[in-house]
py3Dmol code that shows the C-alpha trace and the ligand (Angstrom):
import py3Dmol

protein = """\
ATOM      1  CA  MET A   1      86.966  85.877 117.946  1.00  0.00           C
ATOM      2  CA  THR A   2      86.911  86.796 114.291  1.00  0.00           C
ATOM      3  CA  ILE A   3      89.223  89.563 113.124  1.00  0.00           C
ATOM      4  CA  THR A   4      87.663  91.814 110.502  1.00  0.00           C
ATOM      5  CA  ILE A   5      89.640  94.471 108.677  1.00  0.00           C
ATOM      6  CA  THR A   6      88.497  96.973 106.088  1.00  0.00           C
ATOM      7  CA  ALA A   7      89.969  97.525 102.644  1.00  0.00           C
ATOM      8  CA  PHE A   8      89.041  99.456  99.522  1.00  0.00           C
ATOM      9  CA  ASP A   9      86.300  97.887  97.467  1.00  0.00           C
ATOM     10  CA  ARG A  10      88.430  99.022  94.515  1.00  0.00           C
ATOM     11  CA  SER A  11      91.903 100.258  95.369  1.00  0.00           C
ATOM     12  CA  PRO A  12      93.196 103.152  93.240  1.00  0.00           C
ATOM     13  CA  ASP A  13      96.398 101.176  92.603  1.00  0.00           C
ATOM     14  CA  GLY A  14      94.459  98.183  91.252  1.00  0.00           C
ATOM     15  CA  GLY A  15      95.687  96.026  94.129  1.00  0.00           C
ATOM     16  CA  ARG A  16      99.453  96.470  93.757  1.00  0.00           C
ATOM     17  CA  GLY A  17      99.831  96.447  97.512  1.00  0.00           C
ATOM     18  CA  LEU A  18     100.147 100.195  98.090  1.00  0.00           C
ATOM     19  CA  SER A  19      97.039 100.858 100.161  1.00  0.00           C
ATOM     20  CA  ARG A  20      97.593 100.459 103.849  1.00  0.00           C
ATOM     21  CA  ASP A  21      95.452  97.390 104.446  1.00  0.00           C
ATOM     22  CA  THR A  22      98.415  95.481 102.950  1.00  0.00           C
ATOM     23  CA  ARG A  23     100.420  96.276 106.074  1.00  0.00           C
ATOM     24  CA  VAL A  24      97.689  94.875 108.313  1.00  0.00           C
ATOM     25  CA  ARG A  25      97.188  91.815 106.126  1.00  0.00           C
ATOM     26  CA  TRP A  26     100.938  91.227 106.186  1.00  0.00           C
ATOM     27  CA  ALA A  27     101.047  91.406 110.001  1.00  0.00           C
ATOM     28  CA  LEU A  28      98.123  88.978 110.243  1.00  0.00           C
ATOM     29  CA  GLU A  29      99.825  86.599 107.833  1.00  0.00           C
ATOM     30  CA  GLU A  30     103.164  86.786 109.694  1.00  0.00           C
ATOM     31  CA  THR A  31     101.377  85.839 112.911  1.00  0.00           C
ATOM     32  CA  ASP A  32      99.131  83.191 111.310  1.00  0.00           C
ATOM     33  CA  GLN A  33      95.891  84.904 112.217  1.00  0.00           C
ATOM     34  CA  PRO A  34      92.825  84.203 110.075  1.00  0.00           C
ATOM     35  CA  TYR A  35      90.868  87.320 109.183  1.00  0.00           C
ATOM     36  CA  GLU A  36      87.915  88.560 107.218  1.00  0.00           C
ATOM     37  CA  VAL A  37      87.794  91.647 105.051  1.00  0.00           C
ATOM     38  CA  ARG A  38      84.949  94.111 104.758  1.00  0.00           C
ATOM     39  CA  LEU A  39      85.250  95.976 101.482  1.00  0.00           C
ATOM     40  CA  VAL A  40      84.334  99.634 101.626  1.00  0.00           C
ATOM     41  CA  THR A  41      83.524 102.044  98.813  1.00  0.00           C
ATOM     42  CA  PHE A  42      84.888 105.612  98.876  1.00  0.00           C
ATOM     43  CA  LYS A  43      81.337 106.801  99.565  1.00  0.00           C
ATOM     44  CA  ALA A  44      80.851 104.407 102.498  1.00  0.00           C
ATOM     45  CA  LEU A  45      84.168 105.550 104.019  1.00  0.00           C
ATOM     46  CA  LYS A  46      82.588 108.908 104.804  1.00  0.00           C
ATOM     47  CA  GLU A  47      79.305 107.537 106.166  1.00  0.00           C
ATOM     48  CA  SER A  48      78.435 107.264 109.850  1.00  0.00           C
ATOM     49  CA  GLY A  49      78.883 103.480 110.086  1.00  0.00           C
ATOM     50  CA  HIS A  50      82.532 103.653 109.038  1.00  0.00           C
ATOM     51  CA  LEU A  51      83.220 106.994 110.740  1.00  0.00           C
ATOM     52  CA  ALA A  52      82.233 105.388 114.043  1.00  0.00           C
ATOM     53  CA  VAL A  53      85.300 103.136 113.665  1.00  0.00           C
ATOM     54  CA  ASN A  54      87.647 105.537 111.880  1.00  0.00           C
ATOM     55  CA  PRO A  55      86.846 109.221 112.528  1.00  0.00           C
ATOM     56  CA  PHE A  56      88.968 110.196 109.506  1.00  0.00           C
ATOM     57  CA  GLY A  57      86.941 108.081 107.115  1.00  0.00           C
ATOM     58  CA  GLN A  58      89.843 105.941 105.945  1.00  0.00           C
ATOM     59  CA  ILE A  59      90.921 102.334 105.665  1.00  0.00           C
ATOM     60  CA  PRO A  60      92.228 100.173 107.215  1.00  0.00           C
ATOM     61  CA  THR A  61      90.318  99.425 110.400  1.00  0.00           C
ATOM     62  CA  TYR A  62      90.484  96.391 112.657  1.00  0.00           C
ATOM     63  CA  GLU A  63      87.631  94.871 114.616  1.00  0.00           C
ATOM     64  CA  GLU A  64      87.790  91.938 116.983  1.00  0.00           C
ATOM     65  CA  GLY A  65      85.045  91.391 119.553  1.00  0.00           C
ATOM     66  CA  ASP A  66      84.655  94.629 121.524  1.00  0.00           C
ATOM     67  CA  LEU A  67      87.791  96.185 120.087  1.00  0.00           C
ATOM     68  CA  ALA A  68      87.661  98.573 117.142  1.00  0.00           C
ATOM     69  CA  LEU A  69      90.946 100.145 116.007  1.00  0.00           C
ATOM     70  CA  PHE A  70      92.091 102.543 113.321  1.00  0.00           C
ATOM     71  CA  GLU A  71      95.594 103.761 112.308  1.00  0.00           C
ATOM     72  CA  THR A  72      97.726 101.165 110.602  1.00  0.00           C
ATOM     73  CA  GLY A  73     100.642 101.511 113.009  1.00  0.00           C
ATOM     74  CA  ALA A  74      98.399 100.990 116.038  1.00  0.00           C
ATOM     75  CA  ILE A  75      96.747  97.982 114.392  1.00  0.00           C
ATOM     76  CA  VAL A  76     100.044  96.352 113.457  1.00  0.00           C
ATOM     77  CA  LEU A  77     101.407  97.013 116.962  1.00  0.00           C
ATOM     78  CA  HIS A  78      98.298  95.452 118.506  1.00  0.00           C
ATOM     79  CA  ILE A  79      98.657  92.349 116.337  1.00  0.00           C
ATOM     80  CA  ALA A  80     102.374  92.144 117.139  1.00  0.00           C
ATOM     81  CA  GLN A  81     101.704  92.417 120.869  1.00  0.00           C
ATOM     82  CA  GLN A  82      98.947  89.814 120.852  1.00  0.00           C
ATOM     83  CA  HIS A  83     100.673  87.137 118.795  1.00  0.00           C
ATOM     84  CA  SER A  84     104.227  85.928 118.489  1.00  0.00           C
ATOM     85  CA  GLY A  85     106.340  86.476 115.405  1.00  0.00           C
ATOM     86  CA  LEU A  86     106.685  90.225 115.053  1.00  0.00           C
ATOM     87  CA  LEU A  87     108.293  91.472 118.271  1.00  0.00           C
ATOM     88  CA  PRO A  88     111.336  90.134 120.128  1.00  0.00           C
ATOM     89  CA  ALA A  89     110.830  88.649 123.605  1.00  0.00           C
ATOM     90  CA  ASP A  90     113.661  90.704 125.136  1.00  0.00           C
ATOM     91  CA  GLY A  91     112.257  93.965 126.521  1.00  0.00           C
ATOM     92  CA  ASN A  92     114.919  96.299 125.116  1.00  0.00           C
ATOM     93  CA  ALA A  93     114.880  94.667 121.688  1.00  0.00           C
ATOM     94  CA  ARG A  94     111.072  94.906 121.728  1.00  0.00           C
ATOM     95  CA  ALA A  95     111.238  98.625 122.504  1.00  0.00           C
ATOM     96  CA  ARG A  96     113.716  99.149 119.656  1.00  0.00           C
ATOM     97  CA  ALA A  97     111.495  97.261 117.197  1.00  0.00           C
ATOM     98  CA  ILE A  98     108.603  99.536 118.188  1.00  0.00           C
ATOM     99  CA  ALA A  99     110.876 102.569 117.733  1.00  0.00           C
ATOM    100  CA  TRP A 100     111.492 101.410 114.139  1.00  0.00           C
ATOM    101  CA  MET A 101     107.730 101.209 113.593  1.00  0.00           C
ATOM    102  CA  PHE A 102     107.441 104.845 114.657  1.00  0.00           C
ATOM    103  CA  ALA A 103     110.489 105.783 112.584  1.00  0.00           C
ATOM    104  CA  ALA A 104     108.816 104.286 109.527  1.00  0.00           C
ATOM    105  CA  VAL A 105     105.621 106.331 109.848  1.00  0.00           C
ATOM    106  CA  ASN A 106     107.019 109.435 111.551  1.00  0.00           C
ATOM    107  CA  SER A 107     110.452 109.977 110.031  1.00  0.00           C
ATOM    108  CA  VAL A 108     110.584 108.136 106.705  1.00  0.00           C
ATOM    109  CA  GLU A 109     107.003 108.169 105.437  1.00  0.00           C
ATOM    110  CA  PRO A 110     106.329 111.958 105.624  1.00  0.00           C
ATOM    111  CA  PRO A 111     108.828 112.973 102.883  1.00  0.00           C
ATOM    112  CA  ILE A 112     107.699 109.980 100.820  1.00  0.00           C
ATOM    113  CA  LEU A 113     104.069 111.087 101.099  1.00  0.00           C
ATOM    114  CA  GLU A 114     105.076 114.619 100.175  1.00  0.00           C
ATOM    115  CA  PHE A 115     106.768 113.210  97.082  1.00  0.00           C
ATOM    116  CA  ALA A 116     103.756 111.019  96.199  1.00  0.00           C
ATOM    117  CA  ASN A 117     101.388 113.961  96.555  1.00  0.00           C
ATOM    118  CA  ALA A 118     103.634 116.245  94.492  1.00  0.00           C
ATOM    119  CA  LYS A 119     103.712 113.618  91.762  1.00  0.00           C
ATOM    120  CA  LEU A 120     100.103 112.464  91.778  1.00  0.00           C
ATOM    121  CA  LEU A 121      98.135 115.514  92.827  1.00  0.00           C
ATOM    122  CA  GLU A 122     100.250 118.557  91.988  1.00  0.00           C
ATOM    123  CA  SER A 123     102.011 117.745  88.718  1.00  0.00           C
ATOM    124  CA  ASP A 124      99.917 120.313  86.816  1.00  0.00           C
ATOM    125  CA  ARG A 125     100.784 123.186  89.179  1.00  0.00           C
ATOM    126  CA  PRO A 126     103.066 125.880  87.757  1.00  0.00           C
ATOM    127  CA  TRP A 127     105.526 125.534  90.623  1.00  0.00           C
ATOM    128  CA  ASN A 128     105.791 121.761  90.457  1.00  0.00           C
ATOM    129  CA  ASP A 129     108.910 121.593  88.244  1.00  0.00           C
ATOM    130  CA  GLU A 130     110.771 123.821  90.662  1.00  0.00           C
ATOM    131  CA  ARG A 131     109.518 122.079  93.787  1.00  0.00           C
ATOM    132  CA  MET A 132     109.973 118.458  92.734  1.00  0.00           C
ATOM    133  CA  PRO A 133     113.802 118.344  93.045  1.00  0.00           C
ATOM    134  CA  ILE A 134     113.492 119.775  96.570  1.00  0.00           C
ATOM    135  CA  VAL A 135     110.930 117.186  97.561  1.00  0.00           C
ATOM    136  CA  MET A 136     113.019 114.380  96.046  1.00  0.00           C
ATOM    137  CA  GLU A 137     116.119 115.579  97.882  1.00  0.00           C
ATOM    138  CA  ARG A 138     114.206 115.353 101.172  1.00  0.00           C
ATOM    139  CA  VAL A 139     113.361 111.737 100.414  1.00  0.00           C
ATOM    140  CA  ARG A 140     116.985 111.036  99.463  1.00  0.00           C
ATOM    141  CA  GLY A 141     118.144 112.567 102.737  1.00  0.00           C
ATOM    142  CA  ARG A 142     116.101 110.136 104.784  1.00  0.00           C
ATOM    143  CA  LEU A 143     116.996 107.178 102.555  1.00  0.00           C
ATOM    144  CA  ARG A 144     120.677 108.000 102.886  1.00  0.00           C
ATOM    145  CA  GLN A 145     120.433 107.971 106.691  1.00  0.00           C
ATOM    146  CA  LEU A 146     118.443 104.753 106.713  1.00  0.00           C
ATOM    147  CA  SER A 147     120.854 103.159 104.258  1.00  0.00           C
ATOM    148  CA  VAL A 148     123.822 104.001 106.480  1.00  0.00           C
ATOM    149  CA  ARG A 149     122.097 102.491 109.510  1.00  0.00           C
ATOM    150  CA  LEU A 150     121.031  99.310 107.711  1.00  0.00           C
ATOM    151  CA  GLY A 151     124.486  98.787 106.232  1.00  0.00           C
ATOM    152  CA  VAL A 152     124.927  95.139 105.276  1.00  0.00           C
ATOM    153  CA  ALA A 153     122.402  93.853 107.813  1.00  0.00           C
ATOM    154  CA  GLU A 154     119.436  91.803 106.703  1.00  0.00           C
ATOM    155  CA  TRP A 155     116.932  93.623 108.915  1.00  0.00           C
ATOM    156  CA  LEU A 156     117.022  96.829 110.940  1.00  0.00           C
ATOM    157  CA  ASP A 157     117.675  95.326 114.360  1.00  0.00           C
ATOM    158  CA  GLY A 158     118.312  91.597 114.518  1.00  0.00           C
ATOM    159  CA  ALA A 159     115.490  89.326 113.374  1.00  0.00           C
ATOM    160  CA  PHE A 160     112.654  90.527 111.137  1.00  0.00           C
ATOM    161  CA  SER A 161     110.164  92.501 113.225  1.00  0.00           C
ATOM    162  CA  ALA A 162     107.096  94.723 112.998  1.00  0.00           C
ATOM    163  CA  GLY A 163     109.607  97.566 112.548  1.00  0.00           C
ATOM    164  CA  ASP A 164     110.811  96.004 109.301  1.00  0.00           C
ATOM    165  CA  LEU A 165     107.246  95.259 108.228  1.00  0.00           C
ATOM    166  CA  MET A 166     106.351  98.923 108.563  1.00  0.00           C
ATOM    167  CA  MET A 167     109.607 100.232 107.070  1.00  0.00           C
ATOM    168  CA  VAL A 168     109.490  97.953 104.025  1.00  0.00           C
ATOM    169  CA  SER A 169     105.830  98.906 103.490  1.00  0.00           C
ATOM    170  CA  VAL A 170     106.696 102.599 103.580  1.00  0.00           C
ATOM    171  CA  LEU A 171     109.629 102.165 101.172  1.00  0.00           C
ATOM    172  CA  LEU A 172     107.461 100.216  98.733  1.00  0.00           C
ATOM    173  CA  ARG A 173     105.667 103.480  97.957  1.00  0.00           C
ATOM    174  CA  ILE A 174     108.755 104.731  96.067  1.00  0.00           C
ATOM    175  CA  ARG A 175     109.917 101.524  94.429  1.00  0.00           C
ATOM    176  CA  THR A 176     108.830 102.611  90.948  1.00  0.00           C
ATOM    177  CA  SER A 177     110.288 106.120  91.293  1.00  0.00           C
ATOM    178  CA  GLY A 178     113.933 105.099  90.903  1.00  0.00           C
ATOM    179  CA  LEU A 179     114.783 106.734  94.241  1.00  0.00           C
ATOM    180  CA  LEU A 180     115.015 103.446  96.082  1.00  0.00           C
ATOM    181  CA  ASP A 181     117.411 102.009  93.499  1.00  0.00           C
ATOM    182  CA  GLU A 182     119.875 104.770  94.321  1.00  0.00           C
ATOM    183  CA  PHE A 183     120.449 102.881  97.582  1.00  0.00           C
ATOM    184  CA  ARG A 184     121.289  99.274  96.718  1.00  0.00           C
ATOM    185  CA  ASN A 185     121.046  97.961 100.271  1.00  0.00           C
ATOM    186  CA  LEU A 186     117.575  99.510 100.724  1.00  0.00           C
ATOM    187  CA  ALA A 187     116.322  98.101  97.427  1.00  0.00           C
ATOM    188  CA  ASP A 188     117.599  94.660  98.502  1.00  0.00           C
ATOM    189  CA  TYR A 189     116.010  95.120 101.937  1.00  0.00           C
ATOM    190  CA  VAL A 190     112.630  95.835 100.362  1.00  0.00           C
ATOM    191  CA  ALA A 191     113.038  92.848  98.035  1.00  0.00           C
ATOM    192  CA  ARG A 192     113.720  90.633 101.080  1.00  0.00           C
ATOM    193  CA  GLY A 193     110.500  91.875 102.649  1.00  0.00           C
ATOM    194  CA  GLU A 194     108.512  91.209  99.496  1.00  0.00           C
ATOM    195  CA  ALA A 195     110.006  87.718  99.268  1.00  0.00           C
ATOM    196  CA  ARG A 196     108.560  86.686 102.632  1.00  0.00           C
ATOM    197  CA  PRO A 197     105.769  84.148 102.181  1.00  0.00           C
ATOM    198  CA  ALA A 198     103.492  86.149 104.495  1.00  0.00           C
ATOM    199  CA  TYR A 199     103.936  89.276 102.364  1.00  0.00           C
ATOM    200  CA  LYS A 200     103.213  87.292  99.218  1.00  0.00           C
ATOM    201  CA  ARG A 201      99.985  85.935 100.711  1.00  0.00           C
ATOM    202  CA  ALA A 202      98.906  89.428 101.795  1.00  0.00           C
ATOM    203  CA  PHE A 203      99.703  90.876  98.369  1.00  0.00           C
ATOM    204  CA  ALA A 204      97.903  88.072  96.524  1.00  0.00           C
ATOM    205  CA  ALA A 205      94.779  88.411  98.661  1.00  0.00           C
ATOM    206  CA  GLN A 206      94.585  92.123  97.965  1.00  0.00           C
ATOM    207  CA  LEU A 207      95.257  91.697  94.275  1.00  0.00           C
ATOM    208  CA  ALA A 208      92.542  89.038  93.980  1.00  0.00           C
ATOM    209  CA  ILE A 209      89.952  91.448  95.333  1.00  0.00           C
ATOM    210  CA  ASN A 210      90.995  94.203  92.981  1.00  0.00           C
ATOM    211  CA  THR A 211      91.095  92.072  89.858  1.00  0.00           C
ATOM    212  CA  ARG A 212      87.776  90.324  90.442  1.00  0.00           C
ATOM    213  CA  ALA A 213      85.130  90.758  87.765  1.00  0.00           C
TER     214      ALA A 213
END
"""
ligand_1 = """\
30
GTB
N 97.437 107.338 109.018
C 96.452 106.456 108.467
C 96.867 105.000 108.675
O 98.067 104.746 108.644
O 96.013 104.130 108.866
C 96.284 106.765 106.978
C 95.250 105.871 106.344
C 95.092 106.202 104.872
O 95.797 107.076 104.308
N 94.153 105.509 104.243
C 93.893 105.749 102.835
C 92.412 106.075 102.664
O 91.567 105.480 103.280
C 94.206 104.478 102.053
S 95.917 104.067 102.143
N 92.115 107.014 101.761
C 90.767 107.362 101.439
C 90.388 108.700 101.944
O 91.158 109.329 102.680
O 89.281 109.126 101.581
C 96.678 105.410 101.164
C 96.837 104.977 99.738
C 95.781 104.865 98.907
C 95.971 104.478 97.579
C 97.239 104.222 97.132
N 97.434 103.853 95.770
O 96.501 103.552 95.086
O 98.607 103.833 95.322
C 98.315 104.347 97.987
C 98.106 104.710 99.302
"""
view = py3Dmol.view(width=600, height=400)
view.addModel(protein, "pdb")
view.setStyle({"model": 0}, {"cartoon": {"style": "trace"}})
view.addModel(ligand_1, "xyz")
view.setStyle({"model": 1}, {"stick": {}})
view.zoomTo()
view.show()
């Protein structure tokens, strides 16, 4: 059955890998699954056809036969459960890898999103100068904890897993901010993720769409 995902017709980042379809593409590439992409405009996101698949009118979505999914984490977990390469065979190790997926979106991504919103959407507000250091300190707090846990390991828990895929993707959001570079092992961890051939293929595919004429 053909896998079809959705992505922005034109991503606001120009295809630098920051929109969440990159995470799904990466998972599909890691597991060697061919897929098609349906490009969606911002207008079409809020129309009934797309809302039937994602009630929040967002990308990415995943369709395969009778199955229609939304939420990046759920999509990546589904891919990881269906195909080998992203979750360990051992039951406990598998559960821990899934815990890292949740940690990425539930514990690490929220302060990063708060920071991104403060920077992109609220920089003209009178209180922004005062608030920004607080928001940045919240990000640092989480990075510090993650950095301690990662230590000198290559990946979060043994071999590369869907947990690393999600965590690296989340951390990529702050790569240009300088915050990540305050934690050398995290910056190296993200670089290792980006160096994976599957990530490179996912990134290139998204960039190609966003740089087309
Ligand atoms: N929780 C959902 C999930 O994980 O799937 C969140 C999905 C989501 O935020 N989708 C965004 C979207 O569709 C795109 S990824 N937004 C359109 C809308 O809400 O109307 C977020 C994103 C977009 C662009 C950049 N960028 O250009 O840097 C970065 C991240």
